[in-house]
N, C-alpha and C positions, 0 to 999 in steps of 0.2 A: 792203443796198445794191443798186440795179439793176445788171444786167450790161451795160446799154447806156443811152445818154441817153434821156430821155422822148420826144424827137422822132424817135428811130430807127424805121424801118419795122418792125423786129422787135418793137417794143413793142406794136403793135396799137392804139395810142391815136389815130392819125390815119389816115383813109381816103384813098386816092389817087383815089377816084371822086368827081367834082364833084356837088354838089347842084343841083337845077333852079333854085333861087333865084340861085345864083352864076352859072350859065351864061346866064341871061337878060340879064345885064348885059354880055355880050361882044358887041361890034359885028360882028366878023367871023364870029360864029357858031361859033367854035372853042371847045373846052373849056379852062377855066383850069387844068386839071390838069397841063398841060404845064409850067407854071411852079412846080409844087409841089416837085419834086425839088431844084430850085435853091434855093428858099427854105428847104427842110428842111436842106440841106447847110450853108447859111449860118448857120442857127440853131444847128446842132450845133457848128460851129466857134466860135461866140460863147460857147456854154455851156462848151465845153472850155477856151477861153482864160480864162474867168472862174474855173473850178475851178483851173486852173494858177496863176493869180495869187493865189488864196486859199491854196493850199498853200505857195507861196513866202513869202507874208506870215506865215503861222503858223510856218513854219520859222525865219525870222529872229526873230520874236517870241519863240519858245521858247528859242532860243539866247541872246537878250538877257536874258530872265528868268533862265535858268540861270546865265549869267555873273554876274548881279547877286547871286543868292543864294549861289553858290559863293564869291564874294569876301567877301560879308558873313559867311558861316559861317567861312571860313578866318581872317578878321580877328579874329572873336570868339575862335577857338581860340588864335590866335597871342598874343592879349592875355593869355591865361591863363599863358603861359610866363614872362612877365615879362622874359625876356632872349632876344633874337633869336640869341644865340650857342649856345643849346642845340641838340643834334643834331636833335631832332624839329621845333623851330621852323624850322631851315634846310630840313628836308625838306618841311615844309608850304609854305614860301615858294616852293621850287622847283616844287612841285605847282601852286600858284596861278599862277605865271608861265607854266607849261606850258599850263594850261587857258586862260589869256587868249590866248596865241598861237594855240592850236588853234581857239578860237572866232572870232578875227579872220579866220583863213584860211578858215574855212567860210563866214563872212558874205561874204567877198570872192569866194567861189566857187572857191577853190583846192582842189586835191586834198589830202585829209588824208594825213598821213604814216603813219597806222596805228599810231602809238606811243602807249602809255598812260603812258609815263614818258619825259620828255625828259632826256637825259643830256649831260654835257659831253664825253664821249669819243666814239669812233667809232660810226657807225650800226650796225655789225655786232654791237654788244653791247647794243643797245636791246631792249626787250621788245615783242614783237609782240602785237597784240590777239588774234589767233588762238591764239597760244601760251598766253596767259593763260586764255582762255575754254575752249579744248579740253582743256588738261591740268590747269589749276588750278581750273576751275569758279568763277572770280572770286576766288580766294584770292590772298594776297600772294606775288608772284614772288620768288625767291631774290635777284635782283639788287637789288631794293628793300631787302630785309632786310640784305644785305651792305653796301650804302651807308650804311644807318643805323648799323651797327656801326662802320664806318670813321669816320663823323662823330662818334660817341661817343668814339672814341679820340682824335680830333683835339681835340674839346672838352675831354677830360680832360687832355691835354697842356697846353692853354692854361691850364686851372685850376691845374695844378701849377706852371707857370712864373710865375703871378701870386701865388703864396703869398709873403707877406712874409718877410724874412730871420729875424725873431724867432720865426716859427712853423716854421722848418725845423730838422731834426735834433734834435727834442725827445724822441725816443724813445731811451731809454738802452739798451734791449735790441738786440743785434745778431743777425741771422739766422745760425744755426749751420749750416755745411755738413754734412749728414748722409750724403750719398752723393757719388760722384765724377761725377754727372751734372750738366752745366751748367744754370743756370737758363734758362728760356725768355726770349726777348727781351722787354723791357717794351714793351707796346703792339704786340707782334709780329703780332697777328692782323690789324692794318690792312694792312701790306704783303703779307701772304699773300692777303688778299681782293682787294687792288688788282691783284695779279698775275693772279689768276683772272679778274677783270672785264676786264682789258685785252687778253687774248689771245683769239683766235677758237678755238672748239672744233675747227675744221677745220685749225688751224695744224699744220704738220708737227712743231713742237716739242712739241706736246701728246702726252701718253702715251696709250696705247690705252685705259687705264682712264678717264681724264678725258674722252676723246672720246665714250665710250660711256655715261658717267654721265648719268642722267636729270636733268631740271630739278626742283628742290625748291620746294615751296610751304608757307607757314605754314598750320597748321590754323586752322579758324574759332574765334572767341572763345567760342562756345557750341556744344554738340552735344546739344541737348535731346531730340532724337528718337532718340538712340542707346539701345538696350535690350540689346544683346549686347556681349560683350567677349572678348578673348583673354588667356589666362594663359600667360606665358612663364617657364620655370624653366631655368636653365643649370647644367650639371654636367659632371664629367669622370671621376668615380670611382664604382664600384659600392658603395663603402663608405657612400655617402649615399643610396642608392636608397630604402631603407626610410624614412629621415628625411623625404624629401619626397613619396614616393608614397602613404603612408598619409593624410596630410592632403589631398593632391591628390585622392585617390579620394573622400574625403568631400565636397570642394568640387564635383566633377563630379556627384555624386549629389544634392546638396541646394542648391547655389547657383544661383538663377535667372539666366539670361542667359549662362552660361559655355558658349559653343558651340564653343570651340576651345582646346586646350592644346598648346603647343609646347615640347618638351624640346630645348634647344640642347645638343648633346653635343659637347664639345670634345676628345674622344679618338677613336682609331680605332674602327671598328665592332666589331672583334673583342674589344674590352674588354667588350662586352656579350654576345657570342656564346660567348666562351671564358672563363667564370667558374669559378673553382675552389671558392670558398667556397659551401657549399650554400645558406645563407640568402640570400646575395647573388644566387646563380644563380636562385633562385626568383623574386626581384623582377625580375631582368634579363629572364627569359623572359616574365614577365607584361607588362613594358613593351614588349618586342618584339611580343608578340601584340596589344597595343592598337594599335601602330603599323600593323600589317598589316590590322587590322579597319577597313574603310571606314566602319562605322557608329559607331565610337568617336571621341570628339573629340580624343583624344591622337594626336599625330604627332611623330616624332623628326626633328630637323634635324641631320644629321651635318656639322659645320662643316668638317672636313678634306676631305670629299668635295665641298664647294662652293668649294674653293680658298682656304679661310681657315686661319689658324694658331690655336693655343690662345691666345685673347685674351678678356679679360673683356668687351670691347666687342662681342663676337659676338652677344650677346643683343639688341643694338640694330641689327644689320645688316639693311639692306633685303632681302637675299636670304632672310631668314626668312619674309617675306611673310605677315604676319598678315592674316586676312581681315576682321577687325573694326577699326573706327576706334579704339576704346578698348583699350589694351593694359595689362594688369596684370602687375606683376613681383613675384616672390619669389625670394630666394636659396635654394639647395638645402638649406641648413642652417637656414632660417627666419630669424627667428620667423614663424610663420603665425598670422594674426589671424582673428577671427570674421567671420561674414557681416554682423553688425550694424555692425562697424567698416568693413569693406571695401566692402560693397555699399550698405547703407542710408545710411551716412555718406559714405564715400570716393567711390564712383561718382557719387552725386548731386552732390557738390561739384565733381567733374571735369566733369560735364555743363555746369555753369555757368562753368567756367574751363578749357575744353579747349585753350587756346593757351598753357598753362603746365604745368610738372610739378606733380603733386599727390601728396602722400604723408603718412605718419604717423610717419616715423622721422627727424626733423630734427636736424641738428647746426648749431652756429654757430661763428663765429670772433670772437675778441675784438679790438676795435680798441684800439691802445695810444696813439695820438696824440689830444690833446684836440680837434683840428680834425675828425678823422674821427668821433669819438664824437658831437660836436655835429651834424655833418651826418647821421649815422645816426639820431639822435633826431628831427630834423626830418623826414627822409624817412619814417621809420616812422609818425609821426603823420599825415603826409599819406596814407599807404597806408591807415591805419585809417579816416580820414575818407572816402576814396573808397569803401571797402567798406561803411561804415555808410550811405552815400548810395546804395547799390546801383549804383555806377559802377565796378565791378571790371573790366569788360571794356574797358580802355583800353590803348593801346600803339601799336605801329607800324601796326596795322591801321586804327585810326580817328582817331589823332592828337589825342585829347583829353588826352594827357599824363600818364602815371604819374609818380611822384616820380623825380627824377634819381638816377643812380647815384653812389656815393661814390668820388671819385678815390683811387687807391692810388698815391702818388707815391714809389716806392721810390728812384729815381735822384736826384730833386730834394731830397726831405726825409728820406730814410732810413726811410720808412714800412714797417713790417712788421705782420703780424697773427699772433695765436696761434690754433691750432686747438683748440677745446674739445670733447674727446671724453668728457666726464663726464656730460653731461645731454642731454635732448631737449626744448629749449624750444619752447613754442607760438609765442612772439614772437621776432623778431630772429634767426631761423635762416637759414642761407645755403646749406646743402647738405642734400639728402635722400639717405639711404642707400637702396639699391635696393629692399630688401624692403618690400612694401606700398605701392608707388608706382603711379601711373597716368600714362600718356604717350600722346598721340595718335600714331598710326603715321606721320603725316607727318614727325615729328621724326627718324625713323630715317634718312630720306634726308639730312638735314642732318648728323647725327652722323658718317656715313661719307662726307661730301662730300669730294672731292679737295682743296678749299681748306683743310680742317682736318687734312691729313695730318700736319703737324708736331706738332699737339696729340695726335693718336692715337699717334704714335711715342713721345711722352713717356710716355704711359700704359703703353705696352708695355715700355719700357726702365727706368722708375723702379722701385725695389725694392718700393714699396707698391702699384704698379699702380692709381693713384687714379682709377678709372673713375667713382666716385660724384661726386667733386669736379668732374671734367671735364664730365660730363653735366649736372649741375645748373647749373654756371657757363655752359656753352655755351647751354643752353636758355633761361636767364634773359636772356642777351644777344640771342638770336634773338627772343624775345618782347618784350624791352624792359621786363620787370618781374619781380618776385619769384615764387617758387613759392607754392602754397597748401597748407595743412596741415589735417589732420583728426585727431581723437583716435584713437589706435591701439587703445584699449580702450573699448568702448561697452557699458555694462551693460544687460541686458535689462529688469531691474526697477529701480524707483527706489531709490536708496540712502538709507538712514536715517541715514547719518553726517552730523554737523554740519560746517560749513565749518571750524570751529576744530579738528576732529579730523583733518583732512587734512594730511598732511605736506607742507611746502613744499619744492619743488625749484627752485632758481634758477640763474642763470648762474655763480655763484661757489661752488656746492656742491663740496665736496672729494670725492675718490674714495671715502674711507672713509664719509662721510655718505651718499653716493649708494648704495653697496652695501648699506647697512643696510635700505633700504626699497624697493629696486627688485627686480623679479622676476629669477630666475636667467637670465643670458644668457652662460653659460660660453663658448659658441662665439664670441661677440664679444670677450670679455675676453682670449681666447687671442691675438687679433691684437695689441692694443695693449700687452700685457704682454711681447711679444717685445722683445729688446734694441734700444734706439734707435728703436722703432716710432713713438713720439710725435714725436720731432724729425724723423724722416723724413717723417711726414705733414705736419708744420708746414712743412718745406721744400717739399713738393709743393703745398700750398694757396697759399703765397706765389708760387711759380713760375707756377701756373695763373692766379691772379687778376692777377698782374702782366702776363701775356700779353695779357689783355683791358684792363688799365689801370684798371679800376674794378669795383665790386661793388654789387649791388642793395641797397636799404635794409633788407632782411630780411622774413621772413614775418610774416603777421598771424594770430593764433590763431583757433580756431573760435568763440570767445566774443565777438568784436568786435561792439560795438553792443548788448551785453546786460549784465545786472547781474552776470554771471559773470566779466566782465573785471575784474581787480583789480590795483592798483598793487603792484609787487613791492618787497620791502624792500631788495634788492640785486641786482646783475647786470642781466639784461634788464628793461626798464621795466614790463612787464605779464606777468601769468600768467592762466591760465584755471582757475577753481575751480568744480566739482570736477575732478580730473584724469581721472576715469572717468565721464563724463556718461551719462545715459540719452538715447535718441534724441529724446525729447520736449524736450530742452534745446538741440538743435542748431538754430540759427535758420533755416538754409536748408531744413529739413524741415517748418517750421511756417508756416501761413497768416499772412501779414503779417510774418514774420521776415526778418531781413537776408539777402538773396540768394535768397529763395524765389521772388520774381517774375521772376528771371532766366530761369526755365524754366516 
């Protein structure tokens, strides 16, 4: 593009010296060049005016076309919900109205408000464009996410209130109080978030922590370019050093992409420096030497030295500051799985679903009411259909609508759920145990957000310290959809076993049947074999789910859309066979397979 108009003297295209032919027509004998500057200036002004008019025209034209297609797209998406009362439908309608108002004001030449989300509350709580672009790189701002959760709670309450009388109080079982801790308020997450949204961070009533807390943003739906990851293991006792350090050392040496290992230590530093047992002392010294070696990927995060207490949620604290987007978790007592399961299968699945929790150690809850069972069945099938169509990355970020959550109407209908700690189902799981999970580091900001303080306090004070239930439930509501699962055991070579030789494990398997064919996990069995452990966990899951008011429709197994998905004879509706697939059976790893084209 020229730096000046063609008629500009600086362009060199027009000479200011008159030619003889032109001067001969001048009666007074003077040169016509005296009129050239005036004509040149007039011509320049005309061209500039024309360019300005074209720019104005194309600006209005572009806004009009954008307005048209935005409304058309939003209307198409809204039609997929079927009901304008769903939380996402309401959010989309507000977005559409906001866009229309913003477009009209720009066409009228009014100054833009600079807000990317119009809200019904005060302007000081609105989201600024600069805030979103500078801090979130275009990701979803926490306020949009919180509003979506509030709308889901409101929608859930309406669904519960509309349940006919003959469908209420059909569950015979009553929730048994296992601890002296009161249940969390049903739907209590909504007023907690509303309180946060209504006050200004500069308000004198705000605590120092909340004033200084950073803004959170949802992670992207896909992270295909990620090639490195951080491993986080939390511990507090030297008795388990050997248990996790031996497999961890092997991972560091042989697993590609593991550029950082963080040991979250929930005890004082001197528990590592003043060790009496010789074997434990050897491992403690080795761990401390790794921490001081700047070339080694291992570093120790001493929780107490960062103002934290001994808390299971410390591994999710933003102060840990993992340098990689992908964060892998293992418990200090394992189990530790193979590279084939965690990297070849798990990390690749996470790349395609980085806005949810991804793991291989799922638990599920049993719905007791016929209404909830039917809703779960419908929602799970919708989830399967979306995945088979390679439309997994839907949710609050793009509005194409994952299946609605199932309302848990404890106060209205007496709904409760049972925590199933016997099996690890591929389908219809609702909680992921921490070991062998992947989580985007952006979620750490949300997990320790001041708005969820009441939820974290429950984890800290409940006798079972249900961090697994809390993190899975919270992340699913932030994302607006269920976690994803991968097989925790992936065989290197193809198995010669026939499908008929594989033992079936389903949702109704008894503890005795389960123990007969499952690998030894004594460290896990010690937990739920403690007195009243089962009923305490059941109390916890009902309290946490009730706090959000609803539950996602359940996970979809690795075999969705393949011949390895089979109808289950009882319990969860589907299972994946074989239980221990080879990597060539995982669809997202194969050309043309379900999910492969997501990255």
